[in-house]
C-alpha positions as CSV (number, residue, x, y, z in Angstrom):
1,M,-81.1,45.7,-34.1
2,K,-79.2,47.6,-31.4
3,Q,-80.6,47.6,-27.9
4,N,-82.9,50.5,-27.1
5,I,-81.7,53.4,-24.9
6,P,-84.9,54.9,-23.4
7,L,-85.3,58.6,-22.6
8,T,-85.7,57.7,-19.0
9,K,-86.6,54.8,-16.7
10,P,-87.3,54.5,-13.0
11,F,-85.0,52.6,-10.7
12,F,-86.6,49.9,-8.5
13,D,-85.0,47.3,-6.3
14,D,-86.0,44.7,-3.7
15,S,-86.4,47.3,-1.0
16,D,-89.2,48.9,-3.1
17,L,-91.0,45.5,-3.5
18,N,-90.6,44.8,0.2
19,S,-92.1,48.2,1.1
20,I,-95.2,47.5,-1.0
21,K,-95.5,44.0,0.5
22,E,-95.3,45.4,4.0
23,V,-98.3,47.7,3.3
24,L,-100.3,45.1,1.6
25,N,-99.8,42.8,4.5
26,S,-100.8,45.5,7.0
27,G,-104.2,46.0,5.3
28,W,-103.9,49.8,5.4
29,V,-103.4,50.8,1.8
30,S,-105.5,54.0,1.6
31,S,-104.4,57.5,2.8
32,K,-103.5,58.9,6.3
33,G,-102.0,55.7,7.5
34,P,-98.6,55.1,9.3
35,K,-96.6,55.3,6.1
36,S,-98.2,58.6,5.2
37,K,-97.0,60.0,8.5
38,E,-93.6,58.5,8.1
39,M,-93.3,60.0,4.7
40,E,-94.1,63.5,6.1
41,E,-91.6,63.2,8.9
42,L,-88.9,62.0,6.5
43,V,-89.3,65.0,4.1
44,Q,-89.6,67.4,7.1
45,S,-86.3,66.3,8.5
46,T,-84.4,66.2,5.2
47,L,-85.7,69.4,3.6
48,G,-85.9,71.3,6.9
49,V,-89.6,72.3,6.5
50,E,-92.4,72.5,9.1
51,H,-95.2,71.0,7.1
52,V,-95.4,68.2,4.4
53,I,-98.7,67.3,2.7
54,P,-98.7,64.2,0.5
55,V,-101.0,64.6,-2.5
56,A,-102.1,62.7,-5.6
57,N,-99.8,64.7,-8.0
58,C,-98.0,67.9,-8.5
59,T,-100.9,69.5,-10.3
60,A,-103.0,69.0,-7.2
61,A,-100.2,70.5,-5.1
62,L,-100.1,73.6,-7.3
63,H,-103.9,73.9,-7.2
64,L,-103.9,73.7,-3.4
65,G,-101.1,76.3,-3.2
66,L,-103.3,78.8,-5.0
67,I,-106.3,77.9,-2.9
68,A,-104.3,78.5,0.2
69,Y,-103.9,82.1,-0.7
70,D,-107.5,82.6,-1.9
71,I,-106.4,83.2,-5.6
72,G,-109.6,83.6,-7.6
73,P,-111.4,85.6,-10.2
74,G,-109.9,89.0,-10.9
75,D,-106.5,87.9,-9.7
76,E,-103.4,87.5,-11.9
77,V,-100.7,84.9,-11.4
78,L,-97.3,85.2,-13.0
79,V,-96.3,81.9,-14.5
80,S,-93.0,80.9,-16.1
81,D,-94.0,80.3,-19.8
82,Y,-91.6,77.4,-20.5
83,T,-93.3,74.6,-18.6
84,F,-95.7,71.7,-18.9
85,P,-99.2,73.2,-19.2
86,A,-100.3,72.0,-15.8
87,T,-98.6,75.0,-14.3
88,G,-100.9,77.4,-16.2
89,H,-104.0,75.1,-16.0
90,V,-104.2,75.4,-12.2
91,V,-104.5,79.2,-12.4
92,L,-107.5,78.7,-14.7
93,H,-109.0,76.1,-12.3
94,C,-109.1,78.9,-9.7
95,G,-110.8,81.3,-12.1
96,A,-107.7,83.6,-12.1
97,K,-105.7,84.8,-15.1
98,P,-102.3,83.3,-15.9
99,V,-99.8,86.0,-17.1
100,F,-96.9,84.3,-18.8
101,V,-93.3,85.4,-18.1
102,D,-90.6,84.7,-20.6
103,V,-87.5,82.8,-19.7
104,D,-83.7,83.1,-19.8
105,M,-82.3,81.2,-22.9
106,R,-79.4,79.8,-20.8
107,T,-81.2,78.5,-17.7
108,Y,-84.7,78.0,-19.2
109,N,-86.0,79.7,-16.0
110,M,-88.1,82.8,-15.4
111,D,-86.5,86.0,-16.7
112,I,-86.2,88.5,-13.9
113,D,-86.6,91.6,-16.0
114,D,-89.7,90.3,-17.8
115,L,-91.1,89.3,-14.4
116,K,-90.7,92.8,-13.1
117,S,-92.4,94.3,-16.2
118,K,-95.5,92.2,-15.8
119,I,-96.4,92.9,-12.2
120,T,-99.6,94.8,-11.8
121,D,-102.0,95.7,-9.0
122,K,-103.8,92.5,-9.8
123,T,-100.8,90.2,-9.3
124,K,-101.3,88.0,-6.3
125,A,-98.8,85.2,-6.9
126,I,-95.7,84.1,-8.8
127,I,-95.1,80.5,-9.9
128,P,-91.5,80.1,-10.9
129,V,-90.6,76.7,-12.4
130,H,-87.3,75.0,-11.7
131,A,-86.9,73.8,-15.3
132,F,-85.6,70.2,-15.6
133,G,-84.2,70.5,-12.1
134,Q,-82.1,73.7,-12.7
135,P,-83.2,76.0,-9.9
136,A,-84.7,79.4,-10.8
137,D,-83.1,82.6,-9.4
138,M,-85.1,82.5,-6.1
139,N,-83.2,85.2,-4.4
140,A,-84.3,87.8,-7.0
141,I,-87.8,86.4,-7.2
142,M,-88.3,86.5,-3.4
143,E,-86.9,90.0,-3.2
144,I,-89.4,91.2,-5.9
145,A,-92.3,89.4,-4.2
146,G,-91.4,90.7,-0.8
147,E,-91.5,94.3,-2.1
148,K,-94.9,93.8,-3.6
149,D,-96.4,91.5,-1.0
150,I,-96.9,88.7,-3.6
151,R,-97.0,85.0,-2.7
152,V,-94.5,82.7,-4.3
153,I,-95.5,79.1,-5.1
154,E,-92.5,77.1,-6.4
155,D,-93.2,74.6,-9.1
156,A,-90.5,72.2,-8.0
157,A,-92.0,69.2,-9.9
158,C,-88.6,68.4,-11.4
159,A,-86.3,69.7,-8.7
160,L,-86.2,67.3,-5.8
161,G,-82.7,67.4,-4.4
162,S,-81.7,70.4,-6.5
163,M,-80.0,73.3,-4.5
164,I,-79.4,77.0,-5.0
165,D,-77.2,79.0,-2.6
166,G,-77.1,76.1,-0.2
167,K,-80.9,75.8,0.0
168,Y,-83.2,73.1,-1.4
169,A,-85.3,74.2,-4.4
170,G,-88.9,74.1,-3.3
171,T,-88.2,75.3,0.2
172,I,-87.5,79.0,-0.5
173,G,-90.9,80.3,-1.5
174,D,-94.1,80.4,0.5
175,I,-95.1,76.9,-0.8
176,G,-93.1,74.3,-2.7
177,C,-94.8,71.7,-4.9
178,F,-93.1,68.4,-6.0
179,S,-93.9,65.6,-8.4
180,L,-93.4,61.8,-8.0
181,H,-94.3,61.1,-11.6
182,A,-92.6,58.2,-13.4
183,R,-90.1,60.6,-15.2
184,K,-88.9,62.0,-11.9
185,L,-85.7,60.9,-10.1
186,I,-87.8,59.0,-7.6
187,T,-91.3,57.9,-8.3
188,T,-94.5,56.4,-7.0
189,G,-95.9,56.2,-10.5
190,E,-98.1,59.2,-9.9
191,G,-98.0,61.3,-6.8
192,G,-96.6,64.5,-5.2
193,F,-96.2,66.5,-2.1
194,I,-96.4,70.0,-0.8
195,V,-93.9,71.7,1.6
196,T,-94.4,75.0,3.6
197,N,-93.5,76.7,6.8
198,D,-96.8,78.6,6.9
199,D,-99.0,77.0,9.5
200,T,-102.2,78.6,8.2
201,S,-101.8,77.6,4.6
202,A,-100.7,74.1,5.6
203,H,-103.9,73.6,7.6
204,K,-106.0,74.9,4.7
205,M,-104.2,72.8,2.1
206,R,-104.5,69.6,4.2
207,S,-108.2,70.2,4.6
208,W,-108.9,71.0,1.0
209,S,-106.9,67.9,-0.1
210,D,-109.3,65.8,2.0
211,F,-112.8,66.9,0.9
212,G,-112.5,70.1,2.9
213,S,-112.7,68.1,6.2
214,A,-111.8,69.1,9.7
215,Y,-111.9,66.8,12.8
216,R,-113.7,67.3,16.1
217,I,-111.0,66.7,18.7
218,S,-113.4,65.1,21.2
219,S,-114.9,62.5,18.9
220,G,-112.5,62.2,15.9
221,V,-115.6,62.6,13.6
222,A,-115.0,64.7,10.6
223,I,-117.0,67.9,9.8
224,F,-116.7,69.5,6.4
225,V,-115.9,73.2,6.3
226,D,-114.9,73.7,2.6
227,P,-115.9,72.1,-0.8
228,G,-112.5,70.3,-1.0
229,F,-111.1,67.7,-3.3
230,N,-109.9,64.1,-3.0
231,Y,-106.3,64.9,-3.6
232,K,-104.8,62.5,-1.0
233,L,-101.9,60.1,-1.6
234,S,-102.3,56.4,-0.5
235,D,-100.3,54.7,2.1
236,L,-99.2,52.3,-0.6
237,S,-97.6,55.1,-2.5
238,S,-96.2,56.7,0.6
239,A,-94.4,53.4,1.5
240,L,-92.9,53.3,-2.0
241,F,-91.9,56.9,-1.7
242,I,-90.0,56.2,1.6
243,S,-88.1,53.3,-0.1
244,Q,-87.3,55.5,-3.1
245,F,-86.4,58.5,-1.1
246,N,-83.8,56.6,0.9
247,K,-82.0,56.0,-2.4
248,L,-82.2,59.7,-3.5
249,D,-78.6,60.6,-2.7
250,M,-77.3,57.6,-4.6
251,I,-79.5,58.4,-7.6
252,L,-78.5,62.1,-7.6
253,E,-74.8,61.1,-7.6
254,E,-75.2,58.8,-10.6
255,R,-77.3,61.2,-12.7
256,R,-74.9,64.0,-12.1
257,K,-72.1,61.8,-13.4
258,V,-74.1,61.0,-16.5
259,A,-74.8,64.7,-17.0
260,S,-71.1,65.6,-16.5
261,N,-70.1,63.1,-19.1
262,Y,-72.7,64.5,-21.6
263,I,-71.6,68.1,-21.0
264,E,-67.9,67.2,-21.6
265,M,-68.7,65.2,-24.8
266,L,-71.2,67.7,-26.2
267,G,-68.7,70.5,-25.8
268,E,-67.0,69.1,-29.0
269,V,-70.2,68.6,-31.0
270,E,-71.5,71.1,-33.6
271,Y,-75.0,72.4,-33.7
272,I,-76.0,71.8,-30.1
273,L,-75.5,73.5,-26.8
274,P,-75.5,71.4,-23.6
275,P,-77.5,72.8,-20.7
276,Y,-76.0,75.7,-18.8
277,V,-75.4,75.2,-15.1
278,D,-75.5,78.3,-12.9
279,S,-72.5,78.3,-10.5
280,R,-74.8,79.0,-7.5
281,T,-76.8,75.8,-8.2
282,I,-76.5,72.1,-7.9
283,P,-79.1,70.8,-10.3
284,N,-80.5,67.2,-10.1
285,F,-80.6,66.8,-13.9
286,Q,-84.2,65.4,-13.8
287,S,-83.9,65.8,-17.6
288,F,-80.9,66.6,-19.8
289,V,-82.0,69.2,-22.2
290,G,-79.8,70.9,-24.8
291,I,-80.5,73.5,-27.5
292,V,-80.0,72.7,-31.2
293,A,-78.8,75.4,-33.6
294,P,-81.4,77.5,-35.5
295,N,-80.6,75.8,-38.7
296,I,-81.3,72.3,-37.3
297,D,-84.6,70.6,-37.7
298,R,-85.0,69.4,-34.2
299,D,-88.0,67.1,-34.9
300,H,-86.0,65.4,-37.6
301,V,-83.2,64.8,-35.1
302,I,-85.8,63.1,-32.8
303,R,-86.9,60.9,-35.6
304,I,-83.4,59.8,-36.5
305,L,-82.6,59.0,-32.9
306,K,-85.8,57.0,-32.6
307,Q,-84.9,55.0,-35.7
308,Q,-81.6,54.1,-34.0
309,G,-83.4,52.9,-30.9
310,I,-82.6,56.0,-28.8
311,G,-85.3,57.8,-26.9
312,S,-85.5,61.6,-27.1
313,Q,-88.1,64.3,-26.8
314,I,-88.7,68.1,-26.9
315,G,-87.7,69.9,-23.7
316,T,-91.2,71.1,-22.7
317,Y,-93.9,73.4,-23.9
318,C,-94.4,77.1,-24.7
319,S,-97.5,78.1,-22.8
320,F,-98.6,81.4,-24.3
321,I,-99.3,79.8,-27.7
322,Q,-101.6,77.1,-26.3
323,P,-105.2,77.6,-27.4
324,V,-106.6,76.8,-24.0
325,Y,-105.3,80.1,-22.6
326,E,-106.6,82.4,-25.4
327,Y,-103.6,84.6,-24.4
328,K,-103.6,88.2,-25.5
329,G,-100.4,89.3,-23.7
330,P,-96.9,90.0,-25.0
331,R,-95.1,87.1,-26.7
332,C,-92.5,85.1,-24.8
333,D,-89.9,84.8,-27.6
334,N,-87.3,82.9,-25.7
335,S,-89.8,80.3,-24.5
336,F,-91.0,79.9,-28.1
337,A,-87.5,79.5,-29.4
338,L,-86.8,76.8,-26.7
339,Y,-90.0,75.1,-27.6
340,Q,-88.8,74.8,-31.2
341,R,-85.1,74.0,-30.5
342,S,-84.8,72.1,-27.2
343,L,-83.8,68.5,-27.2
344,S,-84.1,66.1,-24.3
345,L,-81.6,63.2,-24.3
346,P,-81.6,59.9,-22.3
347,I,-80.6,60.1,-18.7
348,Y,-81.3,57.7,-15.9
349,Y,-79.7,56.2,-12.8
350,D,-78.0,53.1,-14.3
351,M,-77.1,54.5,-17.7
352,K,-73.8,53.0,-18.8
353,F,-70.9,55.0,-20.1
354,M,-71.0,53.2,-23.4
355,D,-74.7,54.2,-23.7
356,I,-73.7,57.8,-23.4
357,I,-71.1,57.4,-26.1
358,R,-73.6,55.8,-28.4
359,V,-76.1,58.6,-27.8
360,V,-73.6,61.3,-28.6
361,D,-72.2,59.5,-31.7
362,T,-75.7,59.0,-33.0
363,L,-76.6,62.6,-32.2
364,K,-73.7,63.8,-34.2
365,Y,-75.0,61.9,-37.2
366,A,-78.5,63.1,-36.7
367,L,-77.5,66.7,-36.4
368,K,-75.4,66.7,-39.5
369,N,-78.3,65.1,-41.4
370,S,-81.0,67.5,-40.1
371,R,-79.6,70.8,-41.3
372,R,-81.9,73.1,-43.3
373,N,-81.4,76.4,-45.1
374,L,-82.6,79.5,-43.2
375,V,-84.7,82.0,-45.1
């Protein structure tokens, strides 16, 4: 049997192991230790932001972002529809209403015209998602938000290192939320962090992430001012983050090479479109997601690839159809089409050129054997 090619895999080396050993030997493995502070300073200096708050995951980050601006019952939050459901879930957690915005079929990101059409007097925030590391049109989104005094919370879970118009994704809105999940470019297994230049929201999110605590300057003893959560990231995870983050540029370079090879090869393959890259952006290719033709049974393609030892998956989810939301708003037809036709192919740091060739050759076979008649 041919060797498996996974959909993704994290990259670890001796520096990661040593970073963990250092923390274990120090005895400080919980949160708010020296490694947590070092992590914050590293992200601050690299991304050029004022505040960094390490948290347990990106869902926690998004939840805190909404709490920072007092989003609650009676409020509406415009959410990119084509996303993992965590993005919409956090709106429900706040008691607010998610209003799903359709996406552009090329970029998989929030459609600006549909965004404009769904703003009401109840709209208090916009959550654009940088789908698979391709930055959303933040200039347009920020212009619209500025005119209406609406907060922008970027779901940059997949976008660490991605850029648009020379700016890092996640640093353009009022708040940016990042993930360190195992499928991301760098990982701590689970984890995430928040960035912002807003002093007030930073103070509030830091407090709410730590049981709603504040500290008396004279004694260092905590008082509890809000019913917060335990959303903190451990020093152990922070140490691993630092080691991983120091390899980010190297990982970005290699993933972009893999993506470039894919795009060139898939340009000659029938029945699939490789991902579109906006000329204003430098995506990180957290995932490599193409779109199969309407007459292709995408799920059958996934099954064939799996039989041949090649990992693949759908792109992500269409939100408005999920039962949890009981959504009564307009359909998001592009998002639904992408949900049915998107295909995520293997991509990871040390993927070999011959592996890419094998994936593409097997994909050609799978596509040709997954055609169906359209009614």
